[in-house]
C-alpha positions in Angstrom: 13.2 22.8 13.1 11.5 19.8 11.7 9.4 19.2 8.9 6.1 19.7 10.5 6.8 22.9 12.5 8.6 24.7 9.5 5.5 25.0 7.2 3.6 26.6 9.9 6.3 29.1 11.0 6.8 30.2 7.2 3.0 30.3 6.8 2.4 32.7 9.8 5.5 34.9 8.7 4.1 35.0 4.9 0.6 35.9 6.5 1.8 38.6 8.5 3.9 40.3 6.0 1.0 40.1 3.7 -1.3 41.7 6.1 1.3 44.4 6.8 1.7 45.2 3.1 -2.2 45.4 2.7 -2.4 47.7 5.7 0.1 50.1 4.1 -1.7 49.7 1.0 -5.2 50.4 2.6 -3.7 53.8 4.2 -2.4 54.9 0.9 -5.7 54.1 -0.8 -7.8 56.1 1.4 -6.2 59.4 -0.1 -7.5 58.2 -3.6 -10.8 57.2 -2.3 -12.8 59.8 -4.3 -11.0 59.3 -7.5 -11.5 55.5 -7.1 -14.8 55.0 -5.5 -16.6 58.3 -6.6 -18.5 60.8 -4.3 -19.0 58.2 -1.4 -15.0 57.8 -1.3 -15.5 54.3 -0.2 -15.9 50.9 -1.8 -18.6 48.4 -0.7 -18.4 46.8 2.9 -17.5 43.2 1.8 -14.2 44.6 0.2 -12.7 45.4 3.6 -12.4 41.5 3.8 -10.2 41.3 0.7 -7.0 42.2 2.7 -7.4 39.6 5.3 -8.5 37.0 2.6 -5.2 37.8 0.6 -3.1 37.4 3.8 -4.7 34.3 4.6 -4.4 32.7 1.2 -0.7 33.7 0.9 0.0 32.0 4.2 -2.0 28.9 3.2 0.0 29.0 -0.1 3.3 29.1 1.7 2.2 26.0 4.0 0.8 24.0 1.5 3.8 24.3 -1.0 6.3 23.8 1.8 4.5 20.8 3.2 4.5 19.2 -0.3 8.0 19.9 -0.9 8.9 18.1 2.6 6.6 15.0 1.9 8.4 12.1 0.0 6.6 11.5 -3.3 4.3 8.5 -3.5 5.9 5.5 -5.5 4.5 2.1 -6.5 8.1 0.9 -5.7 9.5 3.0 -2.8 12.9 2.4 -1.3 11.5 1.3 1.9 7.9 -0.1 2.1 5.9 0.5 5.3 6.0 -2.6 7.4 2.2 -2.5 7.8 1.7 -2.8 4.1 4.0 -5.7 3.2 2.6 -9.1 2.0 4.2 -11.7 3.9 4.4 -15.3 2.7 5.3 -18.3 4.5 5.9 -21.3 2.5 5.9 -24.6 4.5 7.5 -27.2 2.3 7.4 -31.1 3.1 11.0 -32.3 2.4 10.5 -35.7 3.5 12.2 -38.7 1.6 8.5 -39.5 0.1 8.7 -36.2 -1.7 11.5 -37.7 -3.8 9.2 -40.4 -5.2 8.2 -40.2 -8.9 4.4 -40.1 -9.5 3.6 -36.3 -9.7 2.9 -34.0 -12.7 0.6 -34.4 -15.6 2.3 -37.4 -17.0 3.6 -38.7 -13.7 7.1 -38.4 -14.6 8.3 -35.7 -11.9 9.2 -36.1 -8.5 6.8 -34.8 -5.7 9.7 -32.2 -4.9 9.9 -31.3 -8.5 6.3 -30.8 -8.9 6.1 -28.7 -5.7 8.7 -26.5 -7.1 6.9 -26.1 -10.4 3.8 -25.1 -8.6 5.6 -22.6 -6.2 7.0 -21.2 -9.3 4.2 -20.5 -11.0 2.8 -19.1 -7.8 5.6 -16.5 -7.2 5.3 -15.5 -10.9 1.8 -14.3 -10.3 2.6 -12.3 -7.0 3.4 -8.6 -7.0 7.0 -9.6 -6.0 8.2 -6.0 -5.0 5.4 -5.9 -2.3 6.0 -9.2 -0.9 8.6 -10.8 1.5 9.2 -14.5 1.6 10.1 -17.0 4.4 10.5 -20.8 3.9 10.3 -23.5 6.5 11.4 -27.0 5.7 9.1 -29.7 7.3 10.3 -33.5 7.9 10.4 -34.8 11.6 10.6 -31.4 12.8 11.0 -28.0 11.3 14.0 -25.6 10.0 13.5 -22.1 9.2 15.6 -21.7 5.9 15.0 -18.0 5.2 12.9 -15.3 6.8 11.6 -12.0 5.1 13.5 -12.4 1.9 12.5 -10.4 -1.4 15.0 -11.7 -3.8 13.2 -14.3 -5.7 16.2 -15.9 -7.1 17.0 -17.0 -3.5 13.7 -18.6 -3.1 14.1 -20.4 -6.6 17.4 -21.6 -5.5 16.0 -23.1 -2.3 13.1 -24.8 -4.2 15.3 -26.2 -6.7 18.7 -26.9 -5.7 19.0 -26.8 -1.9 18.8 -30.5 -0.3 16.9 -29.4 2.7 16.1 -33.0 3.8 20.0 -33.3 5.0 19.3 -30.9 7.8 17.0 -33.5 9.5 17.7 -36.9 11.1 15.5 -39.9 9.6 12.1 -40.1 11.2 8.3 -39.6 10.7 7.1 -36.7 9.0 5.6 -33.9 11.5 4.1 -31.3 9.3 2.3 -30.1 12.5 5.4 -28.8 13.9 6.4 -26.8 10.8 3.1 -25.0 10.7 3.1 -24.2 14.4 6.6 -22.8 13.8 5.1 -20.6 10.9 2.5 -19.5 13.4 5.3 -18.5 15.9 7.0 -16.8 13.0 3.8 -14.6 12.0 2.8 -13.9 15.6 3.9 -10.3 15.8 3.3 -9.3 12.1 0.6 -6.8 11.5 -3.3 -8.3 11.4 -4.2 -9.8 7.9 -0.6 -9.5 6.4 0.5 -13.0 5.7 -0.4 -16.1 3.7 0.6 -19.6 4.7 1.3 -22.1 1.8 1.7 -25.8 2.8 3.0 -27.9 0.1 2.9 -31.7 0.9 2.0 -35.3 -0.2 0.2 -35.8 3.2 2.3 -38.7 3.9 2.7 -37.5 7.5 1.8 -38.3 11.0 -1.5 -36.6 11.8 -1.0 -33.4 13.5 -2.4 -33.6 17.2 -0.7 -30.5 18.6 -1.6 -27.9 16.1 -1.9 -24.4 17.4 -4.3 -21.8 16.4 -3.0 -19.5 13.5 -2.5 -15.9 14.7 -4.6 -13.1 13.1 -1.6 -12.0 11.0 -2.3 -14.9 8.8 -5.1 -14.1 6.5 -5.0 -16.8 4.0 -4.0 -20.4 4.1 -3.6 -22.6 1.3 -2.8 -26.4 1.3 -1.2 -27.9 -1.7 -1.3 -31.6 -2.3 1.3 -33.1 -4.8 1.8 -36.8 -5.9 -0.7 -39.4 -7.2 -3.8 -39.6 -5.1 -4.9 -43.0 -6.5 -1.9 -45.2 -6.9 1.0 -45.3 -4.4 4.8 -46.0 -4.3 6.5 -48.2 -1.9 8.8 -46.5 0.7 9.8 -47.1 4.4 7.6 -50.2 4.6 4.4 -48.5 3.3 2.6 -47.4 0.1 3.1 -43.8 -0.1 0.4 -41.6 -2.1 -1.0 -38.1 -1.8 -3.2 -38.4 1.2 -6.0 -36.0 -0.1 -8.3 -36.8 2.8 -5.7 -35.8 5.2 -4.6 -32.5 3.5 -8.2 -31.5 3.0 -8.7 -32.1 6.9 -5.7 -30.1 7.7 -7.1 -27.1 5.5 -10.2 -27.1 7.3 -8.4 -26.9 10.7 -6.3 -24.1 9.5 -9.2 -22.3 8.0 -7.9 -22.5 4.8 -8.5 -24.2 1.2 -7.1 -27.5 -0.1 -6.0 -27.7 -3.7 -4.8 -30.9 -5.5 -1.9 -29.4 -7.6 -0.5 -32.8 -8.9 -1.7 -32.1 -12.4 -2.9 -28.5 -12.3 -1.5 -25.3 -10.8 -3.1 -23.3 -8.1 -6.1 -21.4 -9.2 -5.9 -17.8 -10.1 -8.7 -17.0 -7.9 -6.9 -18.4 -4.9 -4.2 -15.9 -5.6 -6.3 -12.8 -6.4 -5.4 -10.8 -3.3 -1.7 -11.5 -3.6 -1.4 -10.8 -7.5 -3.0 -6.9 -6.9 -0.4 -4.3 -6.5 -1.4 -2.2 -3.6 -0.9 1.6 -3.7 1.1 2.5 -0.9 0.4 5.2 1.7 3.1 6.8 4.0 1.3 6.8 7.2 3.4 9.6 8.4 2.0 11.7 5.8 -1.5 10.4 5.6 -3.9 13.4 5.5 -1.3 16.2 5.5 -0.6 15.6 1.7 -4.5 15.9 1.0 -4.8 18.9 3.1 -2.0 20.5 1.4 -3.1 20.0 -2.1 -6.8 21.1 -1.3 -5.3 24.3 0.4 -3.0 25.0 -2.7 -5.9 24.5 -5.1 -8.4 26.6 -2.9 -6.2 29.4 -2.0 -4.8 29.8 -5.6 -8.1 30.0 -7.0 -9.4 32.5 -4.3 -6.2 34.8 -5.1 -6.8 34.7 -8.8 -10.6 35.5 -8.4 -10.4 38.3 -6.1 -9.3 41.0 -8.4 -12.3 40.1 -10.9 -14.6 40.1 -7.8 -13.3 43.5 -6.6 -13.6 44.9 -10.1 -17.1 43.8 -10.8 -18.7 43.9 -7.3 -16.3 46.2 -5.2 -17.9 49.6 -6.1 -21.2 51.0 -6.6 -19.9 53.7 -8.7 -18.9 53.5 -12.3 -17.6 56.4 -14.6 -18.9 56.4 -18.1 -17.0 58.2 -21.0 -19.0 59.5 -23.7 -17.5 61.6 -26.9 -19.2 64.8 -28.0 -17.8 66.5 -30.9 -13.9 67.0 -30.1 -14.4 66.7 -26.3 -15.0 63.9 -23.8 -17.6 64.0 -21.0 -17.6 61.9 -17.9 -20.7 60.8 -16.5 -21.3 59.0 -13.2 -23.4 55.8 -12.9 -24.3 54.3 -9.6 -25.1 50.7 -8.9 -27.2 49.7 -6.2 
């Protein structure tokens, strides 16, 4: 017997036993009808529904309490979060040699890779970490999936700060579009609106001509630019600087937003949806919990009120005892 059918069986048994007890009680009460209800020997008509109401309420209480017992309690940090409610964050990180140039940060003393790590570290600290899963894709002349669906932030920090991801590629031109298409393929089967794509680059890349449409699972795209956008540094036969125009165009094509994070971090407004904690809902128990709580309160209240209603409105006959001298006289009073 599973957790769904067991409460119904117990509720039926409790209701039937209560109805049997009420039937026996009703037969015995008929012998005391005149004593309890006066000359008419019967209560008001509505009271005949009381035994059925009590049986139904006892069955409802049994079902609701057993249902609540079987449903796992809600928690902000459940052992296993429903897949449809996870936030999935894909970090597409440019690891080309130009990211090693030192012209980034407020004072220009950081490498672009170091500035990218600072920006992403700030981003991670503002996200509800227990509700997020992270994937990192390295971009150079192709793409490499470094990790997928990781929850441990220390793993992500190690990748951002210590892992020489550029060694996984052969020398060539930076193809950021390939990495973005890889991110789209990764997120293709995820639930709609569950993912955020964050692209961090200096924009010193071949313009992407083969960008594919992002899947519905990616609800938000942020393109963050690092490196000085005014003065460039010489590398590989050309002056390299943050190509703000190319990154802004990329953000438009991805239906996202571009931010120059060379001197400032990503604004909190851009991370508002990621910073909020979402109350989890156990989809398997959705509705049953609310019904059980409502039924528990309703049936409990009715069982508590029923004796009071029977006492006040169950019979039209009321005995009144008055004292005269040393004796007592019982008078009958009838209520309409």
